[in-house]
C-alpha positions in Angstrom: -1.1 1.3 -10.5 2.2 2.4 -11.9 2.0 5.7 -14.0 -1.6 5.6 -14.8 -3.4 8.6 -13.7 -6.2 7.7 -11.4 -7.8 11.1 -12.1 -8.8 9.6 -15.6 -10.6 6.4 -14.4 -14.2 6.8 -14.0 -15.5 5.0 -11.0 -18.9 4.1 -13.1 -16.8 2.8 -16.2 -16.3 5.6 -18.2 -12.5 6.5 -19.0 -12.0 10.1 -18.5 -9.1 10.4 -21.3 -11.7 9.5 -23.6 -14.7 11.5 -22.6 -15.5 14.2 -24.9 -16.6 16.6 -21.9 -13.2 15.9 -20.3 -11.1 16.3 -23.4 -12.9 19.5 -24.4 -12.5 20.9 -21.1 -8.7 20.1 -20.7 -8.1 21.2 -24.6 -10.1 24.3 -24.3 -12.1 23.3 -27.3 -14.8 26.0 -27.2 -16.8 24.6 -30.2 -17.2 21.2 -28.5 -18.2 22.6 -25.3 -20.9 24.7 -26.9 -21.9 21.5 -28.7 -22.1 19.5 -25.3 -23.5 22.5 -23.7 -26.7 22.4 -26.3 -27.1 18.7 -25.8 -27.2 18.8 -22.0 -29.6 21.9 -22.3 -32.0 19.8 -24.6 -31.5 16.4 -22.7 -32.6 18.3 -19.3 -34.7 20.9 -20.7 -32.7 23.5 -19.1 -30.2 26.2 -20.2 -26.5 25.6 -19.5 -23.7 27.6 -21.0 -20.5 26.0 -22.3 -18.5 28.4 -19.6 -20.4 26.2 -17.0 -19.0 22.9 -18.2 -15.8 22.0 -16.1 -14.2 18.6 -15.7 -11.0 17.7 -14.3 -11.6 13.8 -14.2 -13.6 11.8 -12.0 -11.1 11.5 -9.5 -9.7 14.9 -10.0 -10.3 17.9 -7.6 -13.8 18.2 -6.1 -14.2 21.6 -7.6 -13.5 20.4 -11.2 -16.1 17.5 -11.1 -18.4 17.7 -14.3 -21.0 16.0 -12.4 -21.1 17.6 -8.8 -24.3 15.5 -7.9 -22.8 12.1 -8.8 -23.8 9.5 -6.3 -21.6 6.7 -7.8 -18.2 8.2 -6.9 -18.9 8.8 -3.2 -20.2 5.3 -2.9 -17.2 3.7 -4.5 -14.8 5.9 -2.2 -16.9 4.7 0.9 -16.3 1.1 -0.1 -12.5 1.5 -1.1 -12.9 0.6 -4.9 -11.5 2.5 -7.7 -14.4 1.2 -10.0 -17.7 -0.3 -9.5 -16.2 -3.5 -11.3 -14.7 -4.3 -8.0 -17.6 -4.1 -6.1 -19.5 -7.2 -5.2 -23.0 -5.4 -5.4 -22.4 -3.8 -8.9 -25.0 -6.1 -10.5 -27.8 -5.0 -8.1 -26.8 -1.2 -7.6 -29.6 0.9 -8.5 -27.6 4.0 -8.4 -25.5 2.6 -11.2 -28.1 1.3 -13.2 -29.9 4.5 -13.4 -26.7 6.0 -14.8 -26.2 3.2 -17.1 -29.6 3.8 -18.6 -28.3 7.1 -20.0 -26.7 8.0 -23.2 -23.3 8.6 -21.4 -23.8 5.4 -19.2 -24.4 2.7 -21.8 -20.8 2.3 -22.9 -19.8 2.5 -19.1 -21.7 -0.4 -18.2 -19.7 -2.4 -20.9 -16.6 -1.0 -19.8 -17.2 -2.5 -16.3 -17.9 -5.7 -17.6 -14.3 -5.5 -19.5 -12.7 -4.7 -16.4 -13.9 -7.6 -14.6 -13.1 -9.7 -17.6 -9.5 -8.5 -18.0 -8.5 -6.5 -15.0 -8.1 -2.6 -14.6 -4.6 -2.3 -15.8 -5.3 -4.0 -19.1 -8.5 -2.0 -19.6 -6.6 1.2 -19.0 -4.0 0.2 -21.8 -6.9 -0.6 -23.9 -8.7 2.6 -23.4 -5.3 4.6 -24.0 -4.7 2.8 -27.3 -8.4 3.9 -28.4 -7.8 7.6 -27.5 
């Protein structure tokens, strides 16, 4: 994969380099982290502080995963794929489908289809151009 940082390629179809959570964490944007924390608190009817949001990318260190309960990442790892686009069961996967029904997951589904269409390397290039 050349010089592409695999930590930025979300298994589910997100590109961490363009993810507001990852970007806010890596740049230390407190205002954005507070906004994200408020959104998450409303969406999941819980209280989360901005200081609880930690993200080092989907393939980054385990202690820096934003979604510690993610079931997509371990599944892909067990199958030996970088993204779900490489998996023959992607279209029937209920784990993936449940994520793709969320606000954050909807664009991920489109991205996986694009990866299948043009390949991972070109898709990463597109994502970096958008960023």
